[in-house]
Each structure stands twice: as structure tokens, then as C-alpha cells.
LOLO-130040 format. One record per residue (C-alpha): residue number from 1; x, y, z. Coordinates in steps of 0.02 Angstrom, whole numbers. Layout:
! residues N
{NUM {X Y Z}}
...
***
This chain:
! residues 423
{1 {-1326 8591 -5352}}
{2 {-1283 8525 -5524}}
{3 {-1432 8449 -5610}}
{4 {-1387 8308 -5729}}
{5 {-1529 8263 -5845}}
{6 {-1515 8187 -6018}}
{7 {-1620 8313 -6113}}
{8 {-1747 8264 -6246}}
{9 {-1693 8344 -6408}}
{10 {-1823 8316 -6545}}
{11 {-1778 8390 -6714}}
{12 {-1957 8400 -6774}}
{13 {-2034 8548 -6859}}
{14 {-2147 8608 -6721}}
{15 {-2299 8718 -6719}}
{16 {-2290 8888 -6635}}
{17 {-2356 8822 -6471}}
{18 {-2238 8673 -6478}}
{19 {-2089 8787 -6508}}
{20 {-2137 8891 -6357}}
{21 {-2159 8736 -6249}}
{22 {-1990 8668 -6306}}
{23 {-1906 8836 -6270}}
{24 {-1982 8843 -6096}}
{25 {-1924 8664 -6062}}
{26 {-1746 8699 -6117}}
{27 {-1738 8856 -6012}}
{28 {-1803 8755 -5865}}
{29 {-1669 8623 -5888}}
{30 {-1529 8751 -5902}}
{31 {-1580 8849 -5748}}
{32 {-1654 8717 -5634}}
{33 {-1608 8734 -5451}}
{34 {-1706 8629 -5328}}
{35 {-1710 8699 -5152}}
{36 {-1844 8583 -5084}}
{37 {-1797 8473 -4938}}
{38 {-1905 8333 -5008}}
{39 {-1876 8325 -5195}}
{40 {-1716 8314 -5295}}
{41 {-1695 8286 -5483}}
{42 {-1517 8226 -5508}}
{43 {-1410 8075 -5547}}
{44 {-1345 8055 -5369}}
{45 {-1328 7870 -5326}}
{46 {-1425 7796 -5182}}
{47 {-1362 7653 -5076}}
{48 {-1447 7532 -4958}}
{49 {-1588 7482 -5076}}
{50 {-1709 7369 -4985}}
{51 {-1757 7204 -5066}}
{52 {-1924 7211 -5154}}
{53 {-2036 7080 -5076}}
{54 {-2219 7036 -5096}}
{55 {-2253 6928 -4945}}
{56 {-2412 6924 -4843}}
{57 {-2317 6853 -4695}}
{58 {-2264 7031 -4653}}
{59 {-2441 7063 -4595}}
{60 {-2470 6919 -4474}}
{61 {-2432 7027 -4325}}
{62 {-2517 7194 -4296}}
{63 {-2379 7249 -4176}}
{64 {-2274 7327 -4314}}
{65 {-2417 7404 -4413}}
{66 {-2476 7584 -4404}}
{67 {-2626 7676 -4474}}
{68 {-2603 7785 -4627}}
{69 {-2720 7886 -4737}}
{70 {-2703 7865 -4924}}
{71 {-2820 7949 -5048}}
{72 {-2965 7951 -4927}}
{73 {-2941 7772 -4865}}
{74 {-2868 7709 -4702}}
{75 {-2739 7569 -4704}}
{76 {-2635 7470 -4581}}
{77 {-2460 7471 -4654}}
{78 {-2286 7419 -4594}}
{79 {-2152 7551 -4561}}
{80 {-2039 7583 -4710}}
{81 {-1900 7695 -4770}}
{82 {-1942 7873 -4825}}
{83 {-1812 7901 -4961}}
{84 {-1836 7830 -5136}}
{85 {-1758 7829 -5308}}
{86 {-1859 7827 -5469}}
{87 {-1772 7803 -5637}}
{88 {-1860 7858 -5796}}
{89 {-1798 7768 -5954}}
{90 {-1876 7840 -6112}}
{91 {-1824 7878 -6293}}
{92 {-1810 8066 -6278}}
{93 {-1679 8096 -6412}}
{94 {-1689 8093 -6601}}
{95 {-1588 8165 -6744}}
{96 {-1600 8182 -6932}}
{97 {-1543 8002 -6958}}
{98 {-1693 7934 -6863}}
{99 {-1854 7881 -6948}}
{100 {-2013 7987 -6946}}
{101 {-2083 7866 -6817}}
{102 {-1932 7896 -6704}}
{103 {-1955 8084 -6720}}
{104 {-2139 8072 -6680}}
{105 {-2099 7962 -6530}}
{106 {-1973 8090 -6466}}
{107 {-2102 8229 -6477}}
{108 {-2226 8122 -6380}}
{109 {-2093 8091 -6247}}
{110 {-2066 8278 -6231}}
{111 {-2252 8298 -6192}}
{112 {-2241 8152 -6069}}
{113 {-2091 8235 -5984}}
{114 {-2183 8401 -5972}}
{115 {-2323 8311 -5879}}
{116 {-2196 8235 -5760}}
{117 {-2127 8408 -5727}}
{118 {-2301 8467 -5677}}
{119 {-2311 8324 -5550}}
{120 {-2153 8383 -5463}}
{121 {-2247 8528 -5383}}
{122 {-2361 8407 -5291}}
{123 {-2231 8275 -5251}}
{124 {-2141 8403 -5144}}
{125 {-2286 8401 -5021}}
{126 {-2258 8216 -4980}}
{127 {-2163 8162 -4824}}
{128 {-2034 8058 -4917}}
{129 {-1880 8115 -5011}}
{130 {-1867 8068 -5195}}
{131 {-1719 8060 -5313}}
{132 {-1781 8052 -5492}}
{133 {-1660 8024 -5636}}
{134 {-1701 8035 -5821}}
{135 {-1609 7924 -5945}}
{136 {-1620 7934 -6134}}
{137 {-1630 7760 -6212}}
{138 {-1625 7837 -6387}}
{139 {-1740 7691 -6431}}
{140 {-1582 7585 -6444}}
{141 {-1567 7417 -6358}}
{142 {-1379 7433 -6331}}
{143 {-1404 7602 -6250}}
{144 {-1539 7528 -6137}}
{145 {-1424 7385 -6085}}
{146 {-1289 7511 -6042}}
{147 {-1410 7612 -5936}}
{148 {-1473 7457 -5845}}
{149 {-1293 7409 -5803}}
{150 {-1265 7572 -5709}}
{151 {-1261 7571 -5519}}
{152 {-1401 7696 -5490}}
{153 {-1525 7592 -5592}}
{154 {-1487 7438 -5488}}
{155 {-1540 7529 -5329}}
{156 {-1698 7606 -5403}}
{157 {-1860 7579 -5309}}
{158 {-1963 7599 -5468}}
{159 {-1914 7608 -5652}}
{160 {-2032 7697 -5772}}
{161 {-2012 7646 -5955}}
{162 {-1957 7597 -6085}}
{163 {-2080 7597 -6232}}
{164 {-2030 7480 -6375}}
{165 {-2075 7296 -6365}}
{166 {-1895 7234 -6375}}
{167 {-1839 7356 -6241}}
{168 {-1987 7311 -6131}}
{169 {-1932 7129 -6140}}
{170 {-1753 7174 -6091}}
{171 {-1809 7288 -5948}}
{172 {-1935 7158 -5885}}
{173 {-1801 7025 -5872}}
{174 {-1685 7146 -5782}}
{175 {-1820 7196 -5657}}
{176 {-1868 7017 -5622}}
{177 {-1687 6972 -5587}}
{178 {-1660 7124 -5476}}
{179 {-1834 7125 -5397}}
{180 {-1868 7302 -5454}}
{181 {-2044 7361 -5497}}
{182 {-2058 7411 -5681}}
{183 {-2196 7533 -5728}}
{184 {-2233 7521 -5915}}
{185 {-2311 7686 -5969}}
{186 {-2364 7650 -6149}}
{187 {-2315 7479 -6217}}
{188 {-2388 7332 -6122}}
{189 {-2284 7186 -6063}}
{190 {-2242 7055 -6193}}
{191 {-2257 6867 -6170}}
{192 {-2348 6769 -6036}}
{193 {-2203 6729 -5920}}
{194 {-2240 6757 -5736}}
{195 {-2161 6922 -5683}}
{196 {-2240 7004 -5528}}
{197 {-2123 7154 -5544}}
{198 {-2203 7220 -5704}}
{199 {-2349 7343 -5695}}
{200 {-2444 7386 -5855}}
{201 {-2507 7562 -5821}}
{202 {-2588 7572 -5992}}
{203 {-2739 7454 -5987}}
{204 {-2712 7303 -6103}}
{205 {-2845 7270 -6234}}
{206 {-2897 7105 -6155}}
{207 {-2938 7187 -5988}}
{208 {-3027 7333 -6075}}
{209 {-3132 7206 -6171}}
{210 {-3175 7119 -6008}}
{211 {-3226 7284 -5927}}
{212 {-3332 7330 -6077}}
{213 {-3423 7163 -6068}}
{214 {-3456 7194 -5882}}
{215 {-3539 7357 -5933}}
{216 {-3636 7267 -6069}}
{217 {-3698 7130 -5952}}
{218 {-3742 7252 -5813}}
{219 {-3835 7379 -5921}}
{220 {-3880 7302 -6089}}
{221 {-3892 7114 -6066}}
{222 {-4064 7115 -6150}}
{223 {-3987 7178 -6313}}
{224 {-3903 7081 -6453}}
{225 {-3719 7122 -6475}}
{226 {-3665 7166 -6652}}
{227 {-3481 7205 -6689}}
{228 {-3439 7304 -6846}}
{229 {-3259 7269 -6901}}
{230 {-3159 7377 -7021}}
{231 {-2985 7293 -7006}}
{232 {-2909 7455 -6942}}
{233 {-2795 7476 -6792}}
{234 {-2932 7482 -6659}}
{235 {-3014 7330 -6739}}
{236 {-2850 7232 -6741}}
{237 {-2815 7272 -6558}}
{238 {-2970 7302 -6452}}
{239 {-3088 7221 -6579}}
{240 {-2986 7061 -6583}}
{241 {-2978 7057 -6392}}
{242 {-3166 7086 -6381}}
{243 {-3204 6940 -6496}}
{244 {-3089 6826 -6395}}
{245 {-3170 6879 -6231}}
{246 {-3346 6854 -6301}}
{247 {-3298 6678 -6354}}
{248 {-3223 6639 -6183}}
{249 {-3377 6704 -6092}}
{250 {-3493 6621 -6219}}
{251 {-3580 6785 -6261}}
{252 {-3674 6772 -6428}}
{253 {-3618 6902 -6555}}
{254 {-3644 6943 -6737}}
{255 {-3497 7007 -6838}}
{256 {-3533 7131 -6978}}
{257 {-3390 7179 -7097}}
{258 {-3388 7368 -7122}}
{259 {-3472 7424 -7283}}
{260 {-3555 7582 -7346}}
{261 {-3699 7473 -7406}}
{262 {-3739 7367 -7252}}
{263 {-3922 7313 -7254}}
{264 {-3962 7349 -7072}}
{265 {-4143 7298 -7089}}
{266 {-4083 7119 -7113}}
{267 {-3949 7130 -6978}}
{268 {-4045 7210 -6834}}
{269 {-4174 7104 -6745}}
{270 {-4247 7189 -6593}}
{271 {-4147 7293 -6469}}
{272 {-3965 7295 -6519}}
{273 {-3799 7363 -6455}}
{274 {-3684 7399 -6602}}
{275 {-3499 7423 -6567}}
{276 {-3404 7496 -6714}}
{277 {-3218 7453 -6705}}
{278 {-3160 7598 -6811}}
{279 {-3062 7758 -6778}}
{280 {-3113 7833 -6945}}
{281 {-3250 7963 -6925}}
{282 {-3306 7948 -7106}}
{283 {-3335 7762 -7084}}
{284 {-3429 7792 -6922}}
{285 {-3539 7924 -7006}}
{286 {-3587 7801 -7143}}
{287 {-3640 7677 -7008}}
{288 {-3734 7812 -6912}}
{289 {-3829 7861 -7070}}
{290 {-3877 7680 -7102}}
{291 {-3936 7656 -6923}}
{292 {-4044 7813 -6913}}
{293 {-4200 7719 -6969}}
{294 {-4177 7599 -6823}}
{295 {-4126 7724 -6690}}
{296 {-4266 7678 -6570}}
{297 {-4189 7506 -6544}}
{298 {-4002 7541 -6563}}
{299 {-3861 7595 -6447}}
{300 {-3696 7632 -6534}}
{301 {-3523 7614 -6455}}
{302 {-3361 7681 -6528}}
{303 {-3180 7730 -6491}}
{304 {-3141 7893 -6403}}
{305 {-3026 7937 -6549}}
{306 {-3187 7991 -6636}}
{307 {-3223 8129 -6510}}
{308 {-3158 8268 -6623}}
{309 {-3329 8301 -6695}}
{310 {-3436 8452 -6741}}
{311 {-3616 8502 -6704}}
{312 {-3682 8401 -6851}}
{313 {-3600 8245 -6782}}
{314 {-3671 8282 -6609}}
{315 {-3847 8293 -6676}}
{316 {-3836 8134 -6777}}
{317 {-3739 8026 -6655}}
{318 {-3839 8074 -6502}}
{319 {-3997 8002 -6579}}
{320 {-3915 7831 -6569}}
{321 {-3870 7848 -6384}}
{322 {-3687 7844 -6435}}
{323 {-3562 7791 -6303}}
{324 {-3372 7802 -6312}}
{325 {-3238 7690 -6237}}
{326 {-3086 7778 -6167}}
{327 {-2948 7778 -6037}}
{328 {-2940 7969 -6047}}
{329 {-3065 8028 -5918}}
{330 {-3009 8211 -5929}}
{331 {-3123 8223 -6080}}
{332 {-3259 8239 -5948}}
{333 {-3219 8383 -5831}}
{334 {-3164 8324 -5659}}
{335 {-3072 8411 -5515}}
{336 {-2910 8314 -5540}}
{337 {-2893 8354 -5726}}
{338 {-2949 8534 -5703}}
{339 {-2812 8563 -5574}}
{340 {-2679 8491 -5687}}
{341 {-2742 8587 -5840}}
{342 {-2739 8755 -5750}}
{343 {-2560 8727 -5690}}
{344 {-2505 8666 -5861}}
{345 {-2577 8818 -5949}}
{346 {-2484 8934 -5831}}
{347 {-2317 8851 -5873}}
{348 {-2339 8814 -6059}}
{349 {-2480 8927 -6121}}
{350 {-2558 8773 -6199}}
{351 {-2674 8629 -6155}}
{352 {-2596 8464 -6100}}
{353 {-2599 8319 -6223}}
{354 {-2650 8144 -6171}}
{355 {-2464 8106 -6152}}
{356 {-2438 8256 -6038}}
{357 {-2581 8195 -5928}}
{358 {-2503 8022 -5934}}
{359 {-2332 8080 -5874}}
{360 {-2413 8182 -5736}}
{361 {-2521 8037 -5675}}
{362 {-2386 7904 -5686}}
{363 {-2253 7997 -5588}}
{364 {-2374 8059 -5455}}
{365 {-2447 7883 -5436}}
{366 {-2272 7807 -5416}}
{367 {-2217 7934 -5286}}
{368 {-2378 7931 -5185}}
{369 {-2384 7742 -5166}}
{370 {-2201 7735 -5117}}
{371 {-2229 7874 -4991}}
{372 {-2379 7784 -4916}}
{373 {-2327 7601 -4923}}
{374 {-2143 7594 -4968}}
{375 {-2088 7439 -5063}}
{376 {-2240 7346 -4996}}
{377 {-2356 7446 -5110}}
{378 {-2414 7302 -5224}}
{379 {-2510 7223 -5081}}
{380 {-2605 7383 -5046}}
{381 {-2648 7445 -5221}}
{382 {-2711 7280 -5290}}
{383 {-2898 7289 -5332}}
{384 {-2908 7469 -5269}}
{385 {-2963 7599 -5396}}
{386 {-2855 7753 -5371}}
{387 {-2910 7910 -5463}}
{388 {-2794 8033 -5549}}
{389 {-2814 8175 -5674}}
{390 {-2838 8079 -5837}}
{391 {-2848 7898 -5787}}
{392 {-2881 7784 -5641}}
{393 {-2767 7644 -5585}}
{394 {-2858 7483 -5548}}
{395 {-2715 7359 -5541}}
{396 {-2758 7175 -5559}}
{397 {-2633 7036 -5526}}
{398 {-2640 6918 -5676}}
{399 {-2548 6756 -5707}}
{400 {-2406 6856 -5784}}
{401 {-2401 7036 -5721}}
{402 {-2502 7174 -5636}}
{403 {-2617 7256 -5762}}
{404 {-2725 7411 -5754}}
{405 {-2904 7364 -5796}}
{406 {-2975 7541 -5797}}
{407 {-3095 7586 -5938}}
{408 {-3204 7739 -5951}}
{409 {-3377 7733 -6030}}
{410 {-3433 7905 -6090}}
{411 {-3612 7932 -6149}}
{412 {-3661 8081 -6256}}
{413 {-3815 8165 -6179}}
{414 {-3879 8338 -6229}}
{415 {-3715 8379 -6312}}
{416 {-3611 8334 -6158}}
{417 {-3510 8180 -6112}}
{418 {-3561 8094 -5951}}
{419 {-3469 7952 -5863}}
{420 {-3567 7790 -5859}}
{421 {-3555 7670 -5713}}
{422 {-3484 7503 -5774}}
{423 {-3556 7409 -5626}}
***
């Protein structure tokens, strides 16, 4: 069988491990022959695409429903087709004329693709047949429009991608018109227009802020909430969303601009939870040093981007009961992530990046819910937390789209990260 895949072709200067991973990927693409009866990677067109409908009236009669098992739960679901098409639309390609950001994006997409490749081994065990096509948008809106105009995209059961805001807007409009579910892997949906065909797999900052405040109210409601702002990226995204959510829920807060000379004795009054909206470890260490004198009454919360720390950081931060916010639960060993990591190391002689985990989880999630529920899957996954290797999917139907509201809370205890229960 001829395998037709638009191959990612980053022209970055790669490290030794990256070069080996890229070589293995190219060899795979040149020699790929799929013999499985269930899984095909190709650009073969499918016909007879069923209309995507979210309609509770399908479930008024139990005569047509049958019991199924999905991830340890039992459901009554309607019969559905067992052959599906998934189209992946991502900016794999770059060349010397592209900007450094484009080149970095292409390298990230290679890691994402490698994660998807790892998922293929497990997709083959499903009952349904899958045709998965990969399309290179080249991060170009005209190229995306050309791809969306092709016949095989119009019969897709799920589209994964794209990534840039402008392309997300174009793809969202296309999917709403054609009633095709759109899984956004990285960039969240733009605008507030009602579009029930868009699924934000990456949790938006507003929902993460809401989940964090649930954790705060359930575990630390007796503490004052102090937010340290440094005007960095995490502050402008999650920090801004947190302030808006605190205002909406009428939760009293105190805002402290980041400074190396903050007078904490005047700021802290009784038991306090301090959330530092920085991703700069030097800035966090200055704050930790200033809070040491008050450590008996302080809990500190920070971004998981700060987790690349050494033993000195461990010893200092742990005294403040430091807790990290993250969507990347593989930072705490769990059976799902361990299984993926072992398989990934065997193929690439390297550890998976967050983007490799992401590609693995996203493709496996898409195939498993189609296999279990067909095109009726939105009704069944809503408000159900479904666990994968590096993240959980807890899809919430908002006024505009479906959004993943998963957030991990990791507490540092005795040099180890432990998952905290938000509820």
C-alpha cells in the first residue's frame, strides 16, 4: 500500500538526540507498511460521512441502545458506524525563509507527531477502523483553505488542528458549517461565538483559574489570597484570568507587584496563600527568600514551568508548602505515562516531551471516543473526567465551545510531587 503523508521537514539545528529521532521518523515514513486490519494511515477518501448531530432525542427510546464499556464505565449508547476518518492539520514544514518562531513551531510539531505515532500501536486494538491523514498547513492561511476545500476533509469525523489564531478561526467556521468536530490541540478557540463543534483540548486560562479557586475554597478558604504579579507571560495569561475570576466570584485578594524588596511583614496578616504568577525561577527564589521568616503561616503556589529545580530549591521551597499548577500530570509517575514513556524510549532512545505526550493523548482520545460512541460522543464525554498519560479530559460545554477544565495541583512533600485533590 502506498502511504501518502506530508512529512514534517524542520531545518533546525538539532541536538544529537533530536537528530536521531528525526532520522528514525524519516526512515519510518519511507518504509511504512500497515498490515493491520483496523488501522490505516493514508490519504484514501471516505464516503458516506454521517451528519454530526448533538440531539438528546436519540435517547428517548431504550430499544435502540446497547451497553458498552468505556474506560471502566458502563454506558447505554446507540449503534453507530465502525469506520472513521481523522484529519490532522498542523504546520509541520519550515524552510530557511521562515522565522525562528516558525522553525521552533515545526520542531514542536515533529514531537507532537512522534507522540501520535506512539498512539497508533494502541489504536489498532480498537474494534473500529480508522483512516488518519496528515496535512501540512505550513502555517499559511491560503494553504489551510486549500486543504479544507479537499474532499477527504469534508468527510472527516474529527479534525485535529490547526494551531495559529487566524487558522483556528478559519477552521472553526469551516467545521461549524460542515458540522465536523474540531479538536484544537494547542491554541484555544478565539471569539465568543456559539460553536458546539469546537473542542479546546488545552485547558483555557479562565477554566484553569476557576479550577484553582475551587481548590482554594475547598482546602484553604481560611487563608487570605495574595497574588504576586511580574507582568510576564504566565501573569498576562493565567494571572489575568485569575484576577477576573476572583472579581466575578467576589473573592477578596491582595495584589503585590513583584519586587526584590517586598516588605512581607507589612503584606502578610495571618495565614496566607501566596500565588506567584511568574515562570522565572530567579524571581521565585527572591520571593521564597523573603517569605522564609513567615513560613509557618504561608503556602506558596507557582507555575509548573518552575519544576526544573535542584536540591537547594527543594529544601527552600518545601518549607513553604509549595504547590504547582499544571496540566502535565506525567510529572508525577502514573501507570498511563509510564507505559507511554517506556514505549517511546524503545522507539526514540529519548524521553517524550510534553508535546509528544500531547500528540499521544489527543489521538488516542479521539479514536477511543469515536470507537465507543461514534459521532454521538459529545453527549457521553461531557462532564466525565477521562484519564490519559499526561493529561485528563474533563470537557465542559460553555456558551461558545467545549473546553477542557482539567488542572493538576502538585504539592512538594519530602522531595516528591504528590497530586492534590481539587475537591
